[in-house]
GUMITI-527733 format. One line per 2 residues: number of its first residue (from 1); for each residue x, y, z of N, C-alpha, C. Coordinates in Angstrom, 3 decimals, decimal comma. Atoms other than C-alpha are relative to their C-alpha. Layout:
N
NUM = X/Y/Z/X/Y/Z/X/Y/Z ~ ...
This chain:
226
1 = 1,010/-0,796/0,718/-5,883/-53,703/13,953/-0,238/1,328/0,714 ~ 0,208/-1,232/-0,750/-6,408/-51,205/16,767/1,165/0,957/-0,188
3 = -1,181/-0,837/0,199/-2,836/-49,957/16,360/-0,030/0,651/-1,374 ~ 0,080/-0,523/1,361/-3,385/-49,531/12,615/-1,010/1,148/-0,065
5 = 1,000/-1,056/-0,009/-6,556/-47,488/13,196/0,504/1,230/0,742 ~ -0,544/-1,118/-0,761/-4,778/-45,380/15,795/1,010/0,776/-0,838
7 = -0,991/-0,645/0,866/-1,962/-44,670/13,322/-0,693/0,859/-1,059 ~ 0,733/-0,755/1,020/-4,439/-43,583/10,631/-0,624/1,254/0,613
9 = 0,606/-1,141/-0,674/-6,224/-41,316/13,127/1,038/1,084/0,266 ~ -1,069/-0,972/-0,272/-2,917/-39,669/14,096/0,400/0,743/-1,273
11 = -0,355/-0,623/1,276/-2,065/-39,043/10,429/-1,047/1,022/-0,410 ~ 1,080/-0,914/0,365/-5,473/-37,457/9,813/0,025/1,264/0,854
13 = -0,072/-1,153/-0,898/-5,102/-35,207/12,849/1,152/0,909/-0,397 ~ -1,170/-0,794/0,400/-1,637/-34,104/11,749/-0,263/0,736/-1,297
15 = 0,336/-0,659/1,268/-2,885/-33,363/8,249/-0,952/1,165/0,229 ~ 0,960/-1,073/-0,291/-5,772/-31,316/9,626/0,688/1,197/0,638
17 = -0,719/-1,088/-0,677/-3,512/-29,313/11,935/0,902/0,733/-0,974 ~ -0,892/-0,605/0,982/-1,028/-28,732/9,121/-0,759/0,910/-0,944
19 = 0,789/-0,797/0,950/-3,732/-27,481/6,756/-0,539/1,260/0,661 ~ 0,593/-1,161/-0,651/-5,358/-25,206/9,301/1,038/1,045/0,357
21 = -1,038/-0,960/-0,370/-2,034/-23,601/10,249/0,679/0,601/-1,225 ~ -0,756/-0,479/1,156/-0,558/-23,228/6,757/-0,869/0,739/-1,005
23 = 0,853/-0,643/0,988/-3,589/-22,098/4,771/-0,137/1,489/0,316 ~ 0,120/-1,437/-0,264/-3,512/-18,289/4,414/-1,454/0,420/0,043
25 = 1,344/-0,556/-0,075/-6,594/-16,289/5,312/0,031/1,423/-0,531 ~ 0,079/-1,321/0,608/-7,711/-13,138/3,512/-1,320/0,639/0,433
27 = 1,258/-0,556/-0,504/-10,304/-11,267/5,590/-0,583/1,103/-0,883 ~ 0,479/-1,101/0,839/-10,536/-8,410/3,043/-0,074/-0,390/-1,474
29 = -0,099/0,469/1,380/-10,521/-10,570/-0,101/-1,185/0,449/-0,844 ~ 1,025/-0,336/0,988/-12,422/-9,265/-3,125/-0,220/-1,136/-0,979
31 = 0,099/1,139/0,915/-11,665/-12,245/-5,374/1,245/-0,848/0,169 ~ -1,130/0,933/-0,122/-9,440/-15,331/-5,291/0,763/-0,006/-1,323
33 = -0,686/-0,242/1,273/-7,250/-14,007/-8,107/1,443/0,413/0,281 ~ -1,400/-0,389/-0,134/-3,486/-13,659/-8,535/0,157/1,499/-0,259
35 = -0,225/-1,429/0,233/-2,079/-10,085/-8,444/0,209/0,301/-1,486 ~ -0,209/-0,409/1,393/-2,096/-8,191/-11,750/0,153/1,521/-0,067
37 = -0,247/-1,430/0,173/-0,976/-4,780/-13,008/-1,256/0,692/-0,519 ~ 1,114/-0,804/0,491/-3,640/-2,105/-13,455/0,495/1,272/-0,694
39 = -0,556/-1,166/0,669/-1,266/0,485/-14,914/1,353/0,372/0,567 ~ -1,273/-0,509/-0,501/1,845/2,516/-14,233/-0,079/1,518/0,100
41 = 0,008/-1,440/-0,237/2,627/6,052/-13,060/1,442/0,485/0,048 ~ -1,308/-0,633/-0,088/5,649/8,306/-13,571/0,059/0,855/1,259
43 = -0,169/-0,738/-1,253/6,963/9,761/-10,294/1,470/0,404/0,115 ~ -1,390/-0,274/-0,351/10,156/11,123/-8,734/0,273/-0,591/1,371
45 = -0,380/0,663/-1,242/12,014/9,334/-5,941/1,294/0,584/0,545 ~ -1,288/-0,344/-0,600/14,762/10,155/-3,479/1,080/-0,904/-0,567
47 = -1,157/0,817/0,375/18,148/9,009/-4,724/0,660/-0,553/1,250 ~ -0,711/0,619/-1,117/20,013/6,611/-2,449/1,325/0,728/0,223
49 = -1,237/-0,678/-0,389/22,857/8,367/-0,582/0,154/1,348/-0,704 ~ -0,062/-1,294/0,680/21,954/11,701/-2,204/-1,217/0,815/0,397
51 = 1,133/-0,875/-0,270/19,738/14,734/-1,614/-0,790/0,299/-1,261 ~ 0,655/-0,214/1,279/18,731/14,697/-5,281/-1,141/-0,992/-0,177
53 = 1,084/0,922/0,326/15,695/12,993/-6,826/0,178/-0,488/-1,427 ~ -0,066/0,540/1,351/15,280/10,875/-9,927/-1,394/-0,386/-0,452
55 = 1,273/0,423/0,549/12,353/10,206/-12,219/0,003/-1,485/-0,278 ~ 0,119/1,426/0,278/11,113/6,648/-12,538/-1,472/-0,326/-0,253
57 = 1,365/0,484/0,223/8,041/4,640/-13,482/-0,290/-1,108/0,995 ~ 0,394/1,045/-0,952/6,264/2,620/-10,790/-1,154/-0,789/-0,590
59 = 1,088/0,875/0,438/4,085/-0,351/-11,647/-1,043/-0,049/1,112 ~ 1,101/0,019/-0,972/0,684/-0,284/-9,936/-0,674/-1,362/-0,098
61 = 0,427/1,397/0,030/-0,256/-3,867/-9,022/-1,123/-0,207/1,016 ~ 1,170/0,269/-0,831/-3,642/-4,923/-7,632/0,081/-1,412/0,559
63 = 0,014/1,284/-0,698/-3,759/-7,741/-5,054/-1,430/-0,259/0,491 ~ 1,416/0,163/-0,374/-7,443/-8,833/-4,986/-0,225/-0,762/1,299
65 = 0,211/0,774/-1,235/-7,030/-11,327/-2,134/0,167/0,890/1,237 ~ -0,243/-0,895/-1,126/-5,687/-8,608/0,167/-0,791/1,310/-0,111
67 = 0,632/-1,301/0,287/-7,789/-5,793/-1,386/1,023/1,108/0,204 ~ -1,101/-0,945/-0,148/-4,487/-3,932/-1,619/0,591/0,318/-1,368
69 = -0,707/-0,413/1,212/-2,546/-2,054/-4,273/1,440/0,298/0,377 ~ -1,417/-0,210/-0,270/1,247/-2,054/-4,412/0,620/0,870/-1,083
71 = -0,846/-0,749/0,914/3,550/0,515/-5,972/1,336/-0,727/-0,044 ~ -1,173/0,851/0,114/6,419/-1,588/-7,284/1,025/0,629/-0,938
73 = -1,071/-0,564/0,829/9,777/-0,372/-8,602/1,340/-0,544/0,459 ~ -1,337/0,488/-0,309/13,429/-1,366/-8,730/0,834/1,048/0,703
75 = -0,880/-0,904/-0,743/16,190/0,124/-6,598/1,193/0,461/-0,819 ~ -1,189/-0,318/0,772/18,778/0,319/-9,365/1,171/-0,895/0,333
77 = -1,051/0,931/-0,414/20,885/-2,312/-7,562/-0,480/-1,446/-0,139 ~ 0,556/1,333/0,154/18,784/-5,277/-8,609/-1,016/-0,345/1,057
79 = 0,981/0,230/-1,044/16,551/-4,944/-5,578/-1,390/0,422/-0,444 ~ 1,390/-0,302/0,332/12,817/-4,360/-5,447/-0,707/0,574/1,208
81 = 0,832/-0,599/-1,036/10,500/-2,114/-3,416/-1,468/-0,232/-0,354 ~ 1,450/0,158/0,161/6,779/-2,832/-2,914/-0,695/0,719/1,151
83 = 0,697/-0,809/-1,001/4,738/-0,203/-1,085/-1,498/-0,287/-0,108 ~ 1,382/0,471/0,052/1,283/-1,567/-0,197/-0,950/1,001/0,662
85 = 1,053/-0,878/-0,488/-1,858/0,538/0,258/-1,302/-0,796/0,116 ~ 1,302/0,640/-0,141/-5,059/-0,911/1,714/-1,095/0,982/-0,415
87 = 1,099/-0,841/0,489/-8,508/0,480/0,904/-0,089/1,321/0,764 ~ 0,072/-1,227/-0,797/-8,521/2,972/3,795/1,144/0,950/-0,359
89 = -1,138/-0,840/0,371/-5,045/4,218/2,867/-0,175/0,641/-1,361 ~ 0,229/-0,552/1,342/-6,008/4,655/-0,775/-1,004/1,145/0,052
91 = 0,985/-1,065/-0,135/-9,020/6,722/0,247/0,638/1,244/0,615 ~ -0,695/-1,140/-0,601/-6,789/8,913/2,431/0,889/0,696/-1,021
93 = -0,821/-0,591/1,065/-4,448/9,429/-0,538/-0,865/0,897/-0,877 ~ 0,894/-0,770/0,876/-7,366/10,604/-2,691/-0,474/1,269/0,705
95 = 0,449/-1,171/-0,748/-8,661/12,935/0,035/1,136/1,002/0,182 ~ -1,154/-0,887/-0,157/-5,161/14,332/0,644/0,297/0,738/-1,300
97 = -0,236/-0,644/1,289/-4,700/15,008/-3,063/-1,032/1,095/-0,256 ~ 1,025/-1,026/0,177/-8,017/16,878/-3,169/0,299/1,226/0,852
99 = -0,384/-1,122/-0,854/-6,860/19,005/-0,229/1,170/0,773/-0,566 ~ -1,169/-0,648/0,605/-3,545/19,698/-1,947/-0,406/0,843/-1,205
101 = 0,425/-0,745/1,182/-5,253/20,757/-5,181/-0,752/1,273/0,399 ~ 0,693/-1,194/-0,486/-7,502/23,139/-3,233/0,996/1,046/0,496
103 = -0,995/-0,938/-0,520/-4,518/24,693/-1,414/0,856/0,573/-1,124 ~ -0,772/-0,472/1,153/-2,585/24,919/-4,683/-0,785/1,085/-0,741
105 = 0,807/-0,952/0,745/-5,446/26,659/-6,453/-0,261/1,285/0,754 ~ 0,258/-1,176/-0,829/-6,051/29,037/-3,526/1,279/0,655/0,510
107 = -1,317/-0,565/-0,346/-2,303/29,796/-3,175/0,233/0,006/1,513 ~ -0,181/0,136/-1,444/-2,172/28,513/0,408/1,191/-0,885/0,369
109 = -1,122/0,885/-0,281/0,971/26,380/0,080/1,103/0,733/0,752 ~ -1,129/-0,548/-0,741/3,863/26,937/2,455/1,288/-0,683/-0,431
111 = -1,290/0,584/0,366/7,544/26,404/1,670/0,686/-0,662/1,197 ~ -0,594/0,589/-1,200/8,210/25,210/5,253/-0,361/-1,487/0,053
113 = 0,250/1,434/0,125/8,585/21,453/4,908/-0,441/-0,626/1,311 ~ 0,418/0,576/-1,285/8,202/20,762/8,627/-1,490/0,204/0,248
115 = 1,434/-0,225/-0,117/4,653/22,146/8,305/-0,800/-0,709/-1,086 ~ 0,748/0,521/1,148/3,749/20,663/4,937/0,105/-1,506/-0,194
117 = -0,287/1,394/0,379/5,117/17,104/4,990/-1,112/-0,967/0,387 ~ 1,114/0,869/-0,397/2,111/15,565/6,836/-1,268/0,815/0,201
119 = 1,098/-0,943/-0,218/-0,375/18,414/6,501/-1,363/-0,625/-0,317 ~ 1,266/0,625/0,379/-3,039/16,129/4,962/-0,228/-1,336/0,710
121 = 0,235/1,199/-0,796/-2,697/13,323/7,483/0,997/-1,110/-0,272 ~ -0,882/1,162/0,095/-1,128/9,885/7,652/-0,828/-1,237/-0,330
123 = 0,629/1,287/0,306/-1,940/6,403/6,406/0,942/-1,107/0,449 ~ -0,786/1,161/-0,404/-0,775/3,027/7,668/0,022/-0,997/-1,148
125 = -0,098/0,978/1,067/0,532/0,588/5,080/0,983/-1,091/0,365 ~ -1,090/0,940/-0,240/3,051/-2,191/4,697/0,935/0,022/-1,201
127 = -1,089/-0,175/0,955/6,264/-2,491/2,774/0,834/-1,271/-0,048 ~ -0,882/1,148/0,199/8,236/-5,390/1,320/1,150/0,433/-0,904
129 = -1,140/-0,448/0,797/11,720/-4,985/-0,079/1,147/-1,004/-0,010 ~ -1,273/0,693/0,131/14,916/-6,585/-1,283/1,032/1,060/-0,343
131 = -0,993/-1,043/0,217/17,982/-4,367/-1,021/0,768/-0,215/-1,292 ~ -0,675/0,383/1,242/19,803/-6,200/-3,816/-0,627/-1,295/-0,484
133 = 0,660/1,144/0,629/18,859/-9,032/-6,140/0,132/-1,273/0,815 ~ -0,242/1,263/-0,699/20,386/-11,793/-3,992/-0,400/0,054/1,472
135 = 0,359/-0,094/-1,414/19,111/-10,508/-0,626/-1,358/-0,640/0,251 ~ 1,332/0,524/-0,314/16,152/-12,079/1,185/-1,036/1,121/-0,024
137 = 1,083/-0,976/0,000/12,775/-10,355/1,239/-0,331/0,384/1,444 ~ 0,314/-0,514/-1,321/11,999/-8,150/4,246/-1,381/0,656/-0,021
139 = 1,322/-0,630/-0,091/8,736/-6,659/5,507/-0,084/0,870/1,240 ~ 0,246/-0,902/-1,116/7,657/-3,761/7,731/-1,365/0,644/-0,207
141 = 1,302/-0,667/0,066/4,502/-1,743/8,484/0,171/1,487/0,307 ~ -0,283/-1,415/-0,250/5,460/1,922/8,085/-1,229/0,885/-0,101
143 = 0,996/-1,055/0,154/3,404/5,095/8,282/0,353/0,820/-1,239 ~ -0,179/-0,863/1,158/2,917/7,146/5,107/-0,523/1,393/0,353
145 = 0,410/-1,382/-0,253/2,856/10,913/5,683/-0,404/0,651/-1,323 ~ 0,572/-0,573/1,213/0,714/12,787/3,137/0,089/1,516/0,054
147 = -0,180/-1,444/0,017/1,738/16,312/2,240/0,589/0,468/-1,307 ~ -0,654/-0,498/1,216/3,849/18,256/-0,212/1,356/0,595/0,369
149 = -1,335/-0,566/-0,214/7,328/19,672/-0,666/0,414/0,801/-1,222 ~ -0,560/-0,799/1,092/8,937/22,409/-2,726/1,397/-0,508/-0,338
151 = -1,329/0,372/0,482/11,912/21,356/-4,846/0,304/0,857/-1,221 ~ -0,396/-0,885/1,099/13,747/23,800/-7,129/-1,094/0,999/-0,344
153 = 1,005/-1,032/0,188/10,966/26,328/-6,628/-1,371/-0,496/-0,395 ~ 1,294/0,544/0,407/8,131/23,972/-7,626/-0,539/-0,931/1,088
155 = 0,585/0,895/-1,003/5,687/22,196/-5,280/-0,316/-1,366/-0,600 ~ 0,353/1,364/0,394/5,154/18,438/-5,433/-0,839/-0,621/1,106
157 = 0,717/0,839/-0,950/2,500/16,348/-3,752/0,933/-1,141/0,385 ~ -1,032/0,937/-0,439/4,536/13,928/-1,638/-0,543/-0,998/1,020
159 = 0,236/1,044/-0,999/4,285/10,667/0,297/1,338/-0,332/0,633 ~ -1,220/0,340/-0,733/6,973/10,247/2,952/-0,227/-1,295/0,753
161 = 0,082/1,273/-0,713/7,386/6,624/4,037/1,015/0,014/1,134 ~ -0,869/-0,009/-1,165/8,782/6,563/7,567/0,646/-1,380/0,204
163 = -0,610/1,281/-0,340/11,098/3,863/8,894/-0,923/-0,773/0,930 ~ 0,788/0,868/-0,877/9,531/0,894/10,692/0,797/-1,264/0,283
165 = -0,715/1,203/-0,424/10,695/-2,243/12,477/-0,179/-1,126/-1,012 ~ 0,057/1,163/0,889/11,546/-5,191/10,224/-0,655/-1,153/0,760
167 = 0,881/0,923/-0,706/9,080/-7,995/11,002/0,205/-1,472/-0,308 ~ -0,068/1,406/0,389/10,124/-11,246/9,302/0,824/-0,803/0,992
169 = -0,716/0,873/-0,918/11,222/-14,145/11,467/1,260/-0,581/-0,635 ~ -1,128/0,612/0,707/13,670/-15,342/8,798/1,138/0,977/-0,249
171 = -1,038/-1,015/0,209/15,806/-12,189/8,990/1,339/-0,506/0,551 ~ -1,318/0,502/-0,394/19,420/-13,412/9,019/1,102/1,040/-0,206
173 = -1,007/-0,999/0,356/21,176/-10,213/7,917/0,095/1,141/1,006 ~ -0,062/-1,054/-0,993/20,557/-8,081/10,996/-0,665/1,290/-0,428
175 = 0,742/-1,182/0,417/18,248/-5,660/9,154/-1,052/0,304/1,068 ~ 0,890/-0,313/-1,111/16,363/-3,858/11,919/-1,188/0,860/-0,393
177 = 1,111/-0,863/0,381/14,163/-1,380/10,043/-0,024/0,227/-1,501 ~ 0,182/-0,281/1,422/12,799/-0,450/6,648/0,590/1,373/-0,341
179 = -0,547/-1,303/0,396/14,256/2,454/4,644/-1,064/1,087/0,005 ~ 0,879/-1,159/0,125/12,749/5,928/4,705/0,253/0,656/-1,353
181 = -0,158/-0,692/1,279/12,088/7,606/1,378/-1,293/0,718/-0,355 ~ 1,160/-0,769/0,446/9,714/9,999/-0,386/-0,281/-0,274/-1,465
183 = 0,442/0,046/1,386/7,701/9,754/-3,587/-0,636/1,354/-0,310 ~ 0,478/-1,332/0,365/7,003/13,062/-5,367/-0,834/-0,080/-1,282
185 = 0,921/0,008/1,127/4,120/13,704/-7,773/-0,299/1,425/-0,451 ~ 0,704/-1,177/0,487/3,070/16,534/-10,010/-1,490/-0,260/0,212
187 = 1,439/0,212/-0,178/-0,664/17,107/-9,769/-0,542/-1,028/-1,003 ~ 0,484/0,946/1,016/-1,222/15,208/-13,033/0,401/-1,428/0,347
189 = -0,454/1,344/-0,369/0,871/12,244/-11,838/-0,804/-0,543/1,176 ~ 0,770/0,441/-1,160/-0,958/12,116/-8,505/-1,442/-0,338/-0,392
191 = 1,352/0,300/0,474/-4,318/12,240/-10,307/-0,037/-1,340/-0,741 ~ -0,073/1,304/0,674/-3,208/9,295/-12,468/-0,034/-1,139/1,020
193 = -0,009/1,052/-1,018/-2,474/7,268/-9,336/-1,329/-0,061/0,739 ~ 1,290/-0,016/-0,689/-5,687/8,371/-7,622/-1,058/-0,754/-0,804
195 = 0,950/0,722/0,848/-7,638/7,014/-10,601/0,193/-1,510/0,126 ~ -0,283/1,429/-0,151/-5,900/3,625/-10,191/-0,292/-0,485/1,422
197 = 0,328/0,328/-1,390/-6,519/3,728/-6,407/-1,506/-0,088/0,233 ~ 1,437/-0,070/-0,193/-10,265/4,231/-6,878/-0,588/-1,406/0,145
199 = 0,524/1,330/-0,290/-12,165/1,284/-5,385/-0,960/-0,479/-1,081 ~ 0,929/0,389/1,066/-14,855/1,318/-8,081/0,767/-0,469/-1,231
201 = -0,819/0,422/1,132/-12,167/1,106/-10,759/0,601/-1,384/0,246 ~ -0,621/1,290/-0,313/-10,466/-1,807/-8,993/-1,030/-1,132/-0,078
203 = 1,061/1,004/0,115/-13,754/-3,696/-8,688/-0,314/-0,276/-1,465 ~ 0,289/0,153/1,422/-14,397/-3,062/-12,368/1,082/-0,810/-0,699
205 = -1,103/0,727/0,630/-10,965/-4,448/-13,235/-0,112/-1,505/0,197 ~ 0,200/1,430/-0,247/-12,071/-7,811/-11,801/-1,042/-0,608/-0,919
207 = 1,022/0,511/0,904/-14,875/-8,095/-14,342/-1,077/-0,768/0,746 ~ 1,062/0,808/-0,594/-17,339/-10,854/-13,491/0,367/-0,554/1,371
209 = -0,429/0,527/-1,292/-15,247/-11,861/-10,455/-0,253/0,982/1,134 ~ 0,194/-1,009/-1,039/-16,040/-8,636/-8,610/-1,242/-0,298/0,821
211 = 1,196/0,205/-0,830/-18,392/-9,029/-5,628/-0,925/1,202/-0,124 ~ 0,913/-1,148/0,060/-21,517/-6,853/-5,560/0,333/0,997/1,104
213 = -0,269/-0,992/-1,050/-21,088/-3,571/-3,665/-0,934/-0,189/1,174 ~ 0,812/0,153/-1,214/-22,365/-3,545/-0,101/-1,238/0,883/-0,085
215 = 1,249/-0,760/0,005/-25,970/-2,441/0,267/0,085/1,133/1,015 ~ -0,045/-1,112/-0,952/-26,382/0,974/1,902/-0,851/-0,293/1,220
217 = 0,770/0,161/-1,230/-27,613/1,112/5,474/-1,371/0,638/-0,179 ~ 1,332/-0,611/0,126/-31,398/1,682/5,573/-0,127/1,222/0,909
219 = 0,204/-1,220/-0,797/-32,420/5,123/6,766/-0,857/-0,310/1,216 ~ 0,744/0,235/-1,227/-33,639/5,142/10,349/-1,134/1,020/0,113
221 = 1,104/-0,914/-0,254/-36,968/6,624/11,304/0,385/0,964/1,124 ~ -0,280/-1,022/-1,015/-36,580/9,868/13,239/-1,301/0,354/0,711
223 = 1,219/-0,270/-0,767/-39,098/10,349/16,011/0,353/0,958/1,136 ~ -0,202/-0,974/-1,068/-39,279/13,380/18,303/-1,283/0,108/0,834
225 = 1,144/-0,140/-0,890/-41,527/13,471/21,308/-0,375/1,474/0,139 ~ 0,462/-1,376/-0,205/-43,668/16,558/21,761/0,169/0,407/1,463
């Protein structure tokens, strides 16, 4: 009987350890909801093995558990790219776009790409990709440079995703880093994405599942000694 009880206790302990190690945690979760599309945006992308760009449509997918938004699009080879933006990164995108629109309107843009490519700052994100349809999924945490670039005489608001170390433990193909590429926006296209990046809009998209906004910090009393 004692052996039987000991066996049951061991099973319970193993189950507990298994659950605590395998259950994912979401410290920034807005709602326990599966990812869903909130829209799409037309952009231009670097062509693979070419200095040219191509127009494409990226799907904008909201991940409520991570409080993240992914720009998702195919590679043309059956692969898939997913560029993830957290709340802080999305806010930096919106602020960078506002800076770009001001410089555009005030004719302060420069054609020197080494000065313009990160002129509005940088954001940290993460990136998941499959090079081709049958390849495994890889992940990295690249930096996104926020700036602009002239192409064929016209300026484009641009996000340059830098290379970063591949992070998955299951990497069997010897992939060491993520690809580097740029996304180019006209002002109207960037404004479309900024609207989908807006935190109030994302909360609204959750409907009744959205948590209430955080209460503002109470104003402190200011006291000056005479």
